[in-house]
NUDRENKE-763133 format. One record per residue: residue in three letters; residue number from 1; x, y, z of N, C-alpha, C in turn. Coordinates in nm, 2 decimals, padded with zeros to 4 digits, m for minus. Layout:
REM residues N
+------+-----+--------+--------+--------+--------+--------+--------+--------+--------+--------+
| type | seq |    n.x |    n.y |    n.z |   ca.x |   ca.y |   ca.z |    c.x |    c.y |    c.z |
+------+-----+--------+--------+--------+--------+--------+--------+--------+--------+--------+
|  ala | NUM |      X |      Y |      Z |      X |      Y |      Z |      X |      Y |      Z |
...
+------+-----+--------+--------+--------+--------+--------+--------+--------+--------+--------+
This chain:
REM residues 174
+------+-----+--------+--------+--------+--------+--------+--------+--------+--------+--------+
| type | seq |    n.x |    n.y |    n.z |   ca.x |   ca.y |   ca.z |    c.x |    c.y |    c.z |
+------+-----+--------+--------+--------+--------+--------+--------+--------+--------+--------+
|  unk |   1 |  00.08 | m00.12 |  00.00 |  00.00 |  00.00 |  00.00 |  00.09 |  00.13 |  00.00 |
|  unk |   2 |  00.21 |  00.12 |  00.05 |  00.31 |  00.22 |  00.05 |  00.26 |  00.36 |  00.01 |
|  unk |   3 |  00.28 |  00.40 | m00.11 |  00.26 |  00.54 | m00.15 |  00.11 |  00.57 | m00.16 |
|  unk |   4 |  00.02 |  00.47 | m00.15 | m00.12 |  00.51 | m00.15 | m00.15 |  00.59 | m00.03 |
|  unk |   5 | m00.09 |  00.56 |  00.09 | m00.12 |  00.63 |  00.21 | m00.03 |  00.76 |  00.23 |
|  unk |   6 |  00.07 |  00.77 |  00.15 |  00.15 |  00.89 |  00.16 |  00.08 |  01.01 |  00.11 |
|  unk |   7 |  00.05 |  01.10 |  00.19 | m00.03 |  01.22 |  00.15 |  00.06 |  01.33 |  00.10 |
|  unk |   8 |  00.03 |  01.38 | m00.01 |  00.10 |  01.49 | m00.07 |  00.02 |  01.61 | m00.06 |
|  unk |   9 | m00.06 |  01.62 |  00.05 | m00.14 |  01.73 |  00.07 | m00.07 |  01.85 |  00.13 |
|  unk |  10 | m00.11 |  01.97 |  00.09 | m00.06 |  02.09 |  00.15 | m00.15 |  02.12 |  00.27 |
|  unk |  11 | m00.09 |  02.16 |  00.38 | m00.16 |  02.19 |  00.49 | m00.12 |  02.33 |  00.54 |
|  unk |  12 | m00.22 |  02.40 |  00.60 | m00.19 |  02.53 |  00.65 | m00.13 |  02.52 |  00.79 |
|  unk |  13 | m00.02 |  02.59 |  00.81 |  00.04 |  02.59 |  00.93 |  00.06 |  02.74 |  00.97 |
|  unk |  14 |  00.02 |  02.78 |  01.09 |  00.04 |  02.91 |  01.13 |  00.16 |  02.92 |  01.21 |
|  unk |  15 |  00.26 |  03.00 |  01.16 |  00.39 |  03.00 |  01.23 |  00.39 |  03.13 |  01.32 |
|  unk |  16 |  00.45 |  03.12 |  01.43 |  00.46 |  03.23 |  01.52 |  00.61 |  03.25 |  01.55 |
|  unk |  17 |  00.66 |  03.38 |  01.54 |  00.80 |  03.41 |  01.56 |  00.84 |  03.39 |  01.70 |
|  unk |  18 |  00.96 |  03.37 |  01.73 |  01.01 |  03.36 |  01.87 |  01.01 |  03.49 |  01.94 |
|  unk |  19 |  00.99 |  03.60 |  01.87 |  01.00 |  03.73 |  01.93 |  00.86 |  03.78 |  01.98 |
|  unk |  20 |  00.76 |  03.76 |  01.91 |  00.63 |  03.81 |  01.95 |  00.52 |  03.75 |  01.87 |
|  unk |  21 |  00.40 |  03.74 |  01.93 |  00.29 |  03.68 |  01.86 |  00.24 |  03.78 |  01.75 |
|  unk |  22 |  00.27 |  03.91 |  01.76 |  00.23 |  04.01 |  01.66 |  00.31 |  03.99 |  01.54 |
|  unk |  23 |  00.43 |  03.92 |  01.54 |  00.51 |  03.90 |  01.42 |  00.48 |  03.77 |  01.36 |
|  unk |  24 |  00.36 |  03.73 |  01.36 |  00.32 |  03.60 |  01.29 |  00.36 |  03.60 |  01.15 |
|  unk |  25 |  00.42 |  03.49 |  01.10 |  00.46 |  03.48 |  00.96 |  00.33 |  03.46 |  00.88 |
|  unk |  26 |  00.23 |  03.40 |  00.94 |  00.11 |  03.37 |  00.86 |  00.11 |  03.23 |  00.82 |
|  unk |  27 |  00.01 |  03.20 |  00.74 |  00.00 |  03.06 |  00.69 |  00.12 |  03.02 |  00.60 |
|  unk |  28 |  00.17 |  02.91 |  00.63 |  00.28 |  02.85 |  00.54 |  00.23 |  02.71 |  00.50 |
|  unk |  29 |  00.28 |  02.65 |  00.40 |  00.24 |  02.52 |  00.36 |  00.35 |  02.42 |  00.39 |
|  unk |  30 |  00.31 |  02.30 |  00.42 |  00.40 |  02.19 |  00.44 |  00.36 |  02.08 |  00.34 |
|  unk |  31 |  00.46 |  02.01 |  00.30 |  00.44 |  01.90 |  00.21 |  00.50 |  01.77 |  00.26 |
|  unk |  32 |  00.45 |  01.66 |  00.22 |  00.51 |  01.53 |  00.26 |  00.66 |  01.53 |  00.22 |
|  unk |  33 |  00.74 |  01.49 |  00.31 |  00.89 |  01.49 |  00.29 |  00.96 |  01.61 |  00.34 |
|  unk |  34 |  00.88 |  01.72 |  00.38 |  00.94 |  01.84 |  00.43 |  00.98 |  01.82 |  00.58 |
|  unk |  35 |  01.10 |  01.88 |  00.61 |  01.16 |  01.87 |  00.75 |  01.07 |  01.95 |  00.84 |
|  unk |  36 |  01.03 |  01.89 |  00.95 |  00.95 |  01.96 |  01.05 |  01.04 |  02.00 |  01.17 |
|  unk |  37 |  01.04 |  02.13 |  01.19 |  01.12 |  02.19 |  01.29 |  01.05 |  02.31 |  01.36 |
|  unk |  38 |  01.11 |  02.36 |  01.47 |  01.06 |  02.48 |  01.53 |  00.93 |  02.47 |  01.62 |
|  unk |  39 |  00.91 |  02.35 |  01.67 |  00.79 |  02.34 |  01.76 |  00.84 |  02.30 |  01.90 |
|  unk |  40 |  00.81 |  02.39 |  01.99 |  00.84 |  02.37 |  02.13 |  00.72 |  02.40 |  02.21 |
|  unk |  41 |  00.66 |  02.31 |  02.29 |  00.54 |  02.33 |  02.37 |  00.56 |  02.28 |  02.51 |
|  unk |  42 |  00.49 |  02.36 |  02.60 |  00.49 |  02.31 |  02.74 |  00.39 |  02.20 |  02.77 |
|  unk |  43 |  00.40 |  02.14 |  02.88 |  00.30 |  02.04 |  02.93 |  00.19 |  02.12 |  03.00 |
|  unk |  44 |  00.09 |  02.04 |  03.04 | m00.02 |  02.10 |  03.11 |  00.02 |  02.17 |  03.24 |
|  unk |  45 |  00.13 |  02.12 |  03.30 |  00.19 |  02.18 |  03.42 |  00.28 |  02.30 |  03.40 |
|  unk |  46 |  00.28 |  02.35 |  03.27 |  00.36 |  02.46 |  03.23 |  00.51 |  02.43 |  03.24 |
|  unk |  47 |  00.55 |  02.31 |  03.25 |  00.69 |  02.27 |  03.24 |  00.73 |  02.26 |  03.09 |
|  unk |  48 |  00.86 |  02.27 |  03.07 |  00.91 |  02.25 |  02.93 |  00.87 |  02.11 |  02.90 |
|  unk |  49 |  00.80 |  02.08 |  02.79 |  00.75 |  01.95 |  02.76 |  00.80 |  01.88 |  02.64 |
|  unk |  50 |  00.83 |  01.96 |  02.53 |  00.85 |  01.89 |  02.41 |  00.91 |  01.98 |  02.31 |
|  unk |  51 |  01.02 |  01.94 |  02.24 |  01.08 |  02.01 |  02.13 |  01.09 |  01.91 |  02.02 |
|  unk |  52 |  01.03 |  01.94 |  01.90 |  01.04 |  01.85 |  01.79 |  01.18 |  01.83 |  01.74 |
|  unk |  53 |  01.26 |  01.94 |  01.76 |  01.40 |  01.93 |  01.71 |  01.48 |  01.83 |  01.79 |
|  unk |  54 |  01.44 |  01.79 |  01.91 |  01.51 |  01.69 |  01.99 |  01.46 |  01.55 |  01.97 |
|  unk |  55 |  01.37 |  01.53 |  01.87 |  01.32 |  01.40 |  01.85 |  01.38 |  01.32 |  01.73 |
|  unk |  56 |  01.48 |  01.38 |  01.67 |  01.54 |  01.32 |  01.55 |  01.59 |  01.18 |  01.59 |
|  unk |  57 |  01.57 |  01.08 |  01.50 |  01.60 |  00.95 |  01.53 |  01.48 |  00.86 |  01.58 |
|  unk |  58 |  01.37 |  00.93 |  01.60 |  01.25 |  00.86 |  01.65 |  01.13 |  00.90 |  01.56 |
|  unk |  59 |  01.05 |  00.81 |  01.53 |  00.92 |  00.85 |  01.46 |  00.83 |  00.92 |  01.57 |
|  unk |  60 |  00.76 |  01.02 |  01.52 |  00.68 |  01.10 |  01.61 |  00.53 |  01.10 |  01.56 |
|  unk |  61 |  00.44 |  01.09 |  01.65 |  00.30 |  01.10 |  01.62 |  00.24 |  01.22 |  01.70 |
|  unk |  62 |  00.20 |  01.33 |  01.63 |  00.14 |  01.44 |  01.70 | m00.01 |  01.44 |  01.68 |
|  unk |  63 | m00.08 |  01.44 |  01.78 | m00.23 |  01.44 |  01.77 | m00.28 |  01.58 |  01.81 |
|  unk |  64 | m00.31 |  01.66 |  01.71 | m00.37 |  01.80 |  01.73 | m00.51 |  01.78 |  01.77 |
|  unk |  65 | m00.54 |  01.79 |  01.90 | m00.68 |  01.77 |  01.94 | m00.77 |  01.89 |  01.94 |
|  unk |  66 | m00.72 |  02.00 |  01.92 | m00.81 |  02.12 |  01.92 | m00.87 |  02.14 |  02.06 |
|  unk |  67 | m00.99 |  02.19 |  02.06 | m01.06 |  02.20 |  02.19 | m01.16 |  02.09 |  02.21 |
|  unk |  68 | m01.11 |  01.97 |  02.18 | m01.20 |  01.86 |  02.17 | m01.25 |  01.82 |  02.31 |
|  unk |  69 | m01.38 |  01.85 |  02.34 | m01.44 |  01.82 |  02.47 | m01.48 |  01.67 |  02.47 |
|  unk |  70 | m01.49 |  01.61 |  02.35 | m01.53 |  01.47 |  02.35 | m01.43 |  01.38 |  02.28 |
|  unk |  71 | m01.30 |  01.42 |  02.27 | m01.21 |  01.34 |  02.20 | m01.14 |  01.23 |  02.29 |
|  unk |  72 | m01.16 |  01.24 |  02.42 | m01.09 |  01.15 |  02.51 | m01.11 |  01.00 |  02.47 |
|  unk |  73 | m01.24 |  00.97 |  02.43 | m01.27 |  00.83 |  02.39 | m01.19 |  00.79 |  02.27 |
|  unk |  74 | m01.18 |  00.88 |  02.17 | m01.10 |  00.86 |  02.05 | m00.95 |  00.84 |  02.07 |
|  unk |  75 | m00.90 |  00.90 |  02.18 | m00.76 |  00.89 |  02.21 | m00.71 |  00.75 |  02.25 |
|  unk |  76 | m00.81 |  00.67 |  02.30 | m00.77 |  00.53 |  02.34 | m00.71 |  00.46 |  02.22 |
|  unk |  77 | m00.76 |  00.47 |  02.10 | m00.70 |  00.41 |  01.99 | m00.55 |  00.44 |  01.97 |
|  unk |  78 | m00.52 |  00.57 |  01.99 | m00.39 |  00.62 |  01.97 | m00.30 |  00.57 |  02.09 |
|  unk |  79 | m00.36 |  00.56 |  02.21 | m00.28 |  00.50 |  02.32 | m00.24 |  00.36 |  02.28 |
|  unk |  80 | m00.33 |  00.28 |  02.22 | m00.29 |  00.14 |  02.18 | m00.18 |  00.15 |  02.07 |
|  unk |  81 | m00.19 |  00.24 |  01.98 | m00.09 |  00.25 |  01.87 |  00.05 |  00.29 |  01.94 |
|  unk |  82 |  00.05 |  00.38 |  02.03 |  00.17 |  00.41 |  02.10 |  00.23 |  00.29 |  02.17 |
|  unk |  83 |  00.15 |  00.21 |  02.23 |  00.20 |  00.08 |  02.30 |  00.25 | m00.01 |  02.19 |
|  unk |  84 |  00.18 | m00.03 |  02.08 |  00.22 | m00.12 |  01.98 |  00.35 | m00.09 |  01.92 |
|  unk |  85 |  00.38 |  00.04 |  01.90 |  00.50 |  00.09 |  01.83 |  00.61 |  00.15 |  01.92 |
|  unk |  86 |  00.59 |  00.13 |  02.05 |  00.69 |  00.18 |  02.14 |  00.83 |  00.12 |  02.12 |
|  unk |  87 |  00.83 | m00.01 |  02.09 |  00.96 | m00.07 |  02.06 |  01.03 | m00.02 |  01.94 |
|  unk |  88 |  00.96 |  00.05 |  01.85 |  01.02 |  00.11 |  01.73 |  01.06 |  00.25 |  01.76 |
|  unk |  89 |  01.04 |  00.29 |  01.89 |  01.09 |  00.43 |  01.93 |  00.98 |  00.54 |  01.91 |
|  unk |  90 |  00.86 |  00.50 |  01.88 |  00.75 |  00.60 |  01.86 |  00.73 |  00.69 |  01.98 |
|  unk |  91 |  00.73 |  00.82 |  01.95 |  00.70 |  00.92 |  02.05 |  00.57 |  00.98 |  02.01 |
|  unk |  92 |  00.48 |  00.98 |  02.11 |  00.34 |  01.04 |  02.08 |  00.31 |  01.15 |  02.18 |
|  unk |  93 |  00.25 |  01.26 |  02.13 |  00.21 |  01.37 |  02.21 |  00.07 |  01.41 |  02.16 |
|  unk |  94 | m00.02 |  01.44 |  02.25 | m00.14 |  01.51 |  02.23 | m00.12 |  01.66 |  02.24 |
|  unk |  95 | m00.16 |  01.74 |  02.14 | m00.15 |  01.88 |  02.15 | m00.29 |  01.94 |  02.17 |
|  unk |  96 | m00.31 |  02.00 |  02.28 | m00.44 |  02.06 |  02.31 | m00.43 |  02.20 |  02.28 |
|  unk |  97 | m00.51 |  02.25 |  02.19 | m00.51 |  02.39 |  02.15 | m00.63 |  02.46 |  02.20 |
|  unk |  98 | m00.61 |  02.55 |  02.29 | m00.72 |  02.62 |  02.35 | m00.67 |  02.76 |  02.38 |
|  unk |  99 | m00.77 |  02.85 |  02.38 | m00.74 |  02.99 |  02.41 | m00.78 |  03.02 |  02.56 |
|  unk | 100 | m00.86 |  02.93 |  02.61 | m00.91 |  02.95 |  02.75 | m00.88 |  02.82 |  02.83 |
|  unk | 101 | m00.75 |  02.79 |  02.87 | m00.72 |  02.67 |  02.94 | m00.79 |  02.66 |  03.08 |
|  unk | 102 | m00.82 |  02.77 |  03.14 | m00.89 |  02.76 |  03.27 | m01.04 |  02.73 |  03.25 |
|  unk | 103 | m01.09 |  02.75 |  03.14 | m01.24 |  02.74 |  03.12 | m01.27 |  02.61 |  03.04 |
|  unk | 104 | m01.18 |  02.55 |  02.98 | m01.21 |  02.42 |  02.91 | m01.13 |  02.31 |  02.97 |
|  unk | 105 | m01.18 |  02.19 |  02.95 | m01.12 |  02.07 |  03.01 | m01.02 |  02.01 |  02.91 |
|  unk | 106 | m00.90 |  01.97 |  02.96 | m00.80 |  01.91 |  02.88 | m00.85 |  01.77 |  02.84 |
|  unk | 107 | m00.80 |  01.71 |  02.73 | m00.83 |  01.57 |  02.70 | m00.78 |  01.48 |  02.81 |
|  unk | 108 | m00.87 |  01.38 |  02.84 | m00.83 |  01.28 |  02.93 | m00.77 |  01.16 |  02.86 |
|  unk | 109 | m00.64 |  01.14 |  02.89 | m00.56 |  01.03 |  02.82 | m00.44 |  01.00 |  02.90 |
|  unk | 110 | m00.39 |  00.88 |  02.87 | m00.26 |  00.84 |  02.93 | m00.14 |  00.89 |  02.86 |
|  unk | 111 | m00.17 |  00.95 |  02.74 | m00.06 |  01.00 |  02.66 | m00.02 |  01.14 |  02.71 |
|  unk | 112 |  00.11 |  01.18 |  02.69 |  00.15 |  01.31 |  02.74 |  00.07 |  01.42 |  02.66 |
|  unk | 113 |  00.02 |  01.52 |  02.74 | m00.06 |  01.63 |  02.67 |  00.03 |  01.76 |  02.68 |
|  unk | 114 |  00.04 |  01.82 |  02.56 |  00.10 |  01.95 |  02.55 |  00.00 |  02.06 |  02.53 |
|  unk | 115 |  00.03 |  02.18 |  02.56 | m00.06 |  02.29 |  02.54 | m00.01 |  02.39 |  02.44 |
|  unk | 116 | m00.10 |  02.42 |  02.34 | m00.07 |  02.52 |  02.24 | m00.16 |  02.64 |  02.26 |
|  unk | 117 | m00.10 |  02.75 |  02.25 | m00.17 |  02.88 |  02.25 | m00.09 |  02.97 |  02.16 |
|  unk | 118 | m00.17 |  03.07 |  02.09 | m00.10 |  03.15 |  02.00 | m00.01 |  03.26 |  02.07 |
|  unk | 119 |  00.00 |  03.25 |  02.20 |  00.09 |  03.34 |  02.28 |  00.23 |  03.27 |  02.30 |
|  unk | 120 |  00.24 |  03.14 |  02.27 |  00.36 |  03.07 |  02.29 |  00.46 |  03.09 |  02.18 |
|  unk | 121 |  00.58 |  03.12 |  02.21 |  00.68 |  03.14 |  02.11 |  00.74 |  03.01 |  02.07 |
|  unk | 122 |  00.81 |  03.00 |  01.95 |  00.86 |  02.88 |  01.90 |  00.76 |  02.77 |  01.88 |
|  unk | 123 |  00.64 |  02.81 |  01.83 |  00.54 |  02.72 |  01.81 |  00.46 |  02.75 |  01.68 |
|  unk | 124 |  00.39 |  02.66 |  01.63 |  00.30 |  02.67 |  01.51 |  00.19 |  02.57 |  01.53 |
|  unk | 125 |  00.09 |  02.59 |  01.46 | m00.03 |  02.50 |  01.47 | m00.07 |  02.45 |  01.33 |
|  unk | 126 | m00.15 |  02.35 |  01.34 | m00.20 |  02.29 |  01.21 | m00.35 |  02.32 |  01.20 |
|  unk | 127 | m00.40 |  02.36 |  01.09 | m00.54 |  02.38 |  01.06 | m00.58 |  02.29 |  00.94 |
|  unk | 128 | m00.69 |  02.23 |  00.94 | m00.79 |  02.22 |  01.04 | m00.76 |  02.12 |  01.15 |
|  unk | 129 | m00.82 |  02.13 |  01.26 | m00.81 |  02.03 |  01.37 | m00.94 |  01.97 |  01.40 |
|  unk | 130 | m00.94 |  01.85 |  01.45 | m00.83 |  01.77 |  01.49 | m00.75 |  01.71 |  01.37 |
|  unk | 131 | m00.63 |  01.68 |  01.40 | m00.54 |  01.63 |  01.29 | m00.43 |  01.54 |  01.35 |
|  unk | 132 | m00.38 |  01.44 |  01.27 | m00.27 |  01.36 |  01.31 | m00.16 |  01.38 |  01.22 |
|  unk | 133 | m00.04 |  01.41 |  01.28 |  00.08 |  01.43 |  01.20 |  00.17 |  01.31 |  01.23 |
|  unk | 134 |  00.23 |  01.25 |  01.13 |  00.33 |  01.14 |  01.15 |  00.46 |  01.19 |  01.09 |
|  unk | 135 |  00.56 |  01.20 |  01.17 |  00.69 |  01.25 |  01.13 |  00.79 |  01.13 |  01.14 |
|  unk | 136 |  00.87 |  01.11 |  01.04 |  00.96 |  01.00 |  01.04 |  01.08 |  01.02 |  01.12 |
|  unk | 137 |  01.17 |  00.92 |  01.14 |  01.28 |  00.94 |  01.23 |  01.39 |  01.04 |  01.17 |
|  unk | 138 |  01.37 |  01.07 |  01.05 |  01.46 |  01.18 |  00.99 |  01.40 |  01.32 |  01.01 |
|  unk | 139 |  01.29 |  01.33 |  01.08 |  01.23 |  01.46 |  01.10 |  01.14 |  01.51 |  00.99 |
|  unk | 140 |  01.10 |  01.42 |  00.90 |  01.03 |  01.47 |  00.78 |  00.88 |  01.43 |  00.79 |
|  unk | 141 |  00.79 |  01.52 |  00.75 |  00.65 |  01.49 |  00.75 |  00.62 |  01.37 |  00.65 |
|  unk | 142 |  00.56 |  01.27 |  00.71 |  00.53 |  01.15 |  00.62 |  00.38 |  01.15 |  00.59 |
|  unk | 143 |  00.29 |  01.18 |  00.69 |  00.15 |  01.17 |  00.67 |  00.08 |  01.28 |  00.76 |
|  unk | 144 | m00.03 |  01.33 |  00.70 | m00.12 |  01.42 |  00.78 | m00.26 |  01.37 |  00.75 |
|  unk | 145 | m00.33 |  01.34 |  00.86 | m00.47 |  01.31 |  00.85 | m00.55 |  01.41 |  00.93 |
|  unk | 146 | m00.64 |  01.48 |  00.86 | m00.72 |  01.59 |  00.92 | m00.86 |  01.53 |  00.93 |
|  unk | 147 | m00.93 |  01.57 |  01.04 | m01.07 |  01.53 |  01.06 | m01.08 |  01.46 |  01.19 |
|  unk | 148 | m01.19 |  01.40 |  01.22 | m01.22 |  01.34 |  01.35 | m01.11 |  01.24 |  01.38 |
|  unk | 149 | m01.06 |  01.24 |  01.51 | m00.96 |  01.14 |  01.55 | m01.00 |  01.00 |  01.53 |
|  unk | 150 | m01.13 |  00.97 |  01.57 | m01.18 |  00.83 |  01.56 | m01.18 |  00.78 |  01.42 |
|  unk | 151 | m01.21 |  00.87 |  01.32 | m01.21 |  00.83 |  01.18 | m01.07 |  00.81 |  01.12 |
|  unk | 152 | m00.97 |  00.88 |  01.18 | m00.83 |  00.87 |  01.13 | m00.75 |  00.76 |  01.19 |
|  unk | 153 | m00.80 |  00.69 |  01.29 | m00.72 |  00.59 |  01.36 | m00.68 |  00.47 |  01.27 |
|  unk | 154 | m00.76 |  00.42 |  01.18 | m00.72 |  00.31 |  01.10 | m00.62 |  00.35 |  01.00 |
|  unk | 155 | m00.64 |  00.47 |  00.94 | m00.54 |  00.52 |  00.85 | m00.40 |  00.54 |  00.92 |
|  unk | 156 | m00.41 |  00.59 |  01.04 | m00.29 |  00.62 |  01.12 | m00.22 |  00.49 |  01.15 |
|  unk | 157 | m00.30 |  00.38 |  01.18 | m00.24 |  00.25 |  01.21 | m00.16 |  00.20 |  01.09 |
|  unk | 158 | m00.22 |  00.21 |  00.97 | m00.16 |  00.16 |  00.85 | m00.04 |  00.24 |  00.82 |
|  unk | 159 | m00.05 |  00.37 |  00.83 |  00.07 |  00.46 |  00.80 |  00.18 |  00.43 |  00.90 |
|  unk | 160 |  00.16 |  00.41 |  01.03 |  00.26 |  00.37 |  01.12 |  00.33 |  00.24 |  01.09 |
|  unk | 161 |  00.24 |  00.14 |  01.05 |  00.30 |  00.01 |  01.01 |  00.39 |  00.03 |  00.89 |
|  unk | 162 |  00.36 |  00.11 |  00.79 |  00.44 |  00.14 |  00.68 |  00.57 |  00.21 |  00.72 |
|  unk | 163 |  00.56 |  00.32 |  00.81 |  00.67 |  00.39 |  00.85 |  00.77 |  00.31 |  00.92 |
|  unk | 164 |  00.72 |  00.22 |  01.01 |  00.81 |  00.13 |  01.09 |  00.88 |  00.03 |  01.00 |
|  unk | 165 |  00.81 | m00.02 |  00.90 |  00.87 | m00.11 |  00.80 |  00.98 | m00.05 |  00.73 |
|  unk | 166 |  00.96 |  00.07 |  00.68 |  01.06 |  00.15 |  00.61 |  01.18 |  00.18 |  00.69 |
|  unk | 167 |  01.15 |  00.22 |  00.82 |  01.25 |  00.25 |  00.92 |  01.34 |  00.13 |  00.94 |
|  unk | 168 |  01.28 |  00.01 |  00.95 |  01.35 | m00.11 |  00.98 |  01.42 | m00.17 |  00.86 |
|  unk | 169 |  01.38 | m00.13 |  00.74 |  01.44 | m00.18 |  00.62 |  01.46 | m00.06 |  00.52 |
|  unk | 170 |  01.56 |  00.03 |  00.56 |  01.57 |  00.16 |  00.48 |  01.60 |  00.14 |  00.33 |
|  unk | 171 |  01.65 |  00.03 |  00.29 |  01.68 |  00.01 |  00.15 |  01.57 | m00.05 |  00.07 |
|  unk | 172 |  01.46 | m00.08 |  00.14 |  01.34 | m00.14 |  00.06 |  01.27 | m00.04 | m00.02 |
|  unk | 173 |  01.22 | m00.09 | m00.13 |  01.14 |  00.00 | m00.22 |  00.99 | m00.02 | m00.19 |
|  unk | 174 |  00.92 |  00.09 | m00.18 |  00.78 |  00.08 | m00.15 |  00.69 |  00.04 | m00.27 |
+------+-----+--------+--------+--------+--------+--------+--------+--------+--------+--------+
């Protein structure tokens, strides 16, 4: 199935400069194969939580949950995927995007939850949300699935299976 699942979609990404939110670069596009850099987000506890630049050498699954008040049930599928591919080095993070963290409830999951806000420097977001981004061990975008997390779970499972197979057999042809 290889290239069938490889999405060559352009996605909108809103980039924010490290200096100020007022200096937003605006929408930029990402393509499959493009290097993913410049994302640093805190955890729910406001601790430094995650920098995409430090994940090279590991496949990464980013679950952009938006303000999903009902996505916790859908996240169980992704918890199972994380467990299944942990031995391949998979790193999974849920990114909760909210403008009112004190007024809305964070997703309930066993996966680490990061917080995105447009006031955070060194961050960008994906639109539309929810969305699943799969980044290979070389730091390149492999897949993007936008839409309800529950509907994307099977595609994500197949894409991870393909990514891990390619990672384990780098000389193989898809």
